[in-house]
C-alpha positions as a LaTeX table, in Angstrom:
\begin{tabular}{lrrr}
\hline
Residue & $x$ (\AA) & $y$ (\AA) & $z$ (\AA) \\
\hline
Unk1 & $-98.20$ & $-26.42$ & $-29.15$ \\
Unk2 & $-98.81$ & $-25.39$ & $-24.99$ \\
Unk3 & $-101.55$ & $-23.27$ & $-23.43$ \\
Unk4 & $-101.07$ & $-22.52$ & $-19.97$ \\
Unk5 & $-103.77$ & $-21.15$ & $-17.95$ \\
Unk6 & $-103.57$ & $-19.73$ & $-14.41$ \\
Unk7 & $-105.67$ & $-18.54$ & $-11.98$ \\
Unk8 & $-105.59$ & $-18.23$ & $-8.13$ \\
Unk9 & $-107.15$ & $-21.84$ & $-7.66$ \\
Unk10 & $-104.00$ & $-23.03$ & $-9.88$ \\
Unk11 & $-102.42$ & $-24.14$ & $-13.53$ \\
Unk12 & $-103.13$ & $-26.16$ & $-15.77$ \\
Unk13 & $-100.41$ & $-26.65$ & $-18.79$ \\
Unk14 & $-102.68$ & $-28.05$ & $-22.08$ \\
Unk15 & $-100.57$ & $-29.70$ & $-25.21$ \\
Unk16 & $-102.68$ & $-29.27$ & $-28.30$ \\
Unk17 & $-101.34$ & $-30.77$ & $-31.56$ \\
Unk18 & $-101.05$ & $-27.75$ & $-33.78$ \\
Unk19 & $-103.48$ & $-29.01$ & $-36.57$ \\
Unk20 & $-106.34$ & $-29.53$ & $-34.62$ \\
Unk21 & $-106.26$ & $-25.78$ & $-33.03$ \\
Unk22 & $-106.00$ & $-24.18$ & $-36.13$ \\
Unk23 & $-109.00$ & $-26.03$ & $-37.54$ \\
Unk24 & $-110.64$ & $-25.10$ & $-34.81$ \\
Unk25 & $-109.90$ & $-21.21$ & $-35.38$ \\
Unk26 & $-110.80$ & $-21.63$ & $-39.21$ \\
Unk27 & $-114.28$ & $-23.07$ & $-38.12$ \\
Unk28 & $-114.80$ & $-20.10$ & $-35.62$ \\
Unk29 & $-113.88$ & $-17.82$ & $-38.34$ \\
Unk30 & $-116.35$ & $-19.75$ & $-40.48$ \\
Unk31 & $-119.24$ & $-19.11$ & $-37.74$ \\
Unk32 & $-118.27$ & $-15.77$ & $-36.68$ \\
Unk33 & $-116.05$ & $-14.19$ & $-39.05$ \\
Unk34 & $-113.47$ & $-11.45$ & $-37.59$ \\
Unk35 & $-114.58$ & $-7.86$ & $-36.69$ \\
Unk36 & $-118.18$ & $-9.96$ & $-36.38$ \\
Unk37 & $-117.75$ & $-10.93$ & $-32.62$ \\
Unk38 & $-119.90$ & $-7.98$ & $-30.88$ \\
Unk39 & $-123.53$ & $-8.96$ & $-33.06$ \\
Unk40 & $-123.13$ & $-12.48$ & $-31.08$ \\
Unk41 & $-123.11$ & $-11.53$ & $-27.82$ \\
Unk42 & $-126.05$ & $-9.71$ & $-25.80$ \\
Unk43 & $-123.76$ & $-7.05$ & $-23.74$ \\
Unk44 & $-126.01$ & $-6.04$ & $-21.54$ \\
Unk45 & $-127.50$ & $-9.48$ & $-19.93$ \\
Unk46 & $-123.73$ & $-10.54$ & $-19.99$ \\
Unk47 & $-122.93$ & $-7.64$ & $-17.79$ \\
Unk48 & $-126.15$ & $-8.30$ & $-15.67$ \\
Unk49 & $-124.63$ & $-11.70$ & $-15.67$ \\
Unk50 & $-121.49$ & $-11.20$ & $-14.35$ \\
Unk51 & $-122.39$ & $-8.81$ & $-12.09$ \\
Unk52 & $-125.10$ & $-10.98$ & $-9.93$ \\
Unk53 & $-121.98$ & $-13.70$ & $-9.89$ \\
Unk54 & $-120.21$ & $-10.94$ & $-7.68$ \\
\hline
\end{tabular}
């Protein structure tokens, strides 16, 4: 599988074996089940960090 990442700084094209990506996603869902993402993020802290960087 190819994954293209783009920004104003440039472009990166990544090639990832499909099975590796599938395994990564399955492991990720085991750690953070679908729908539970918001319980794993401190939104106020993240927003403060983002605003401090600008």
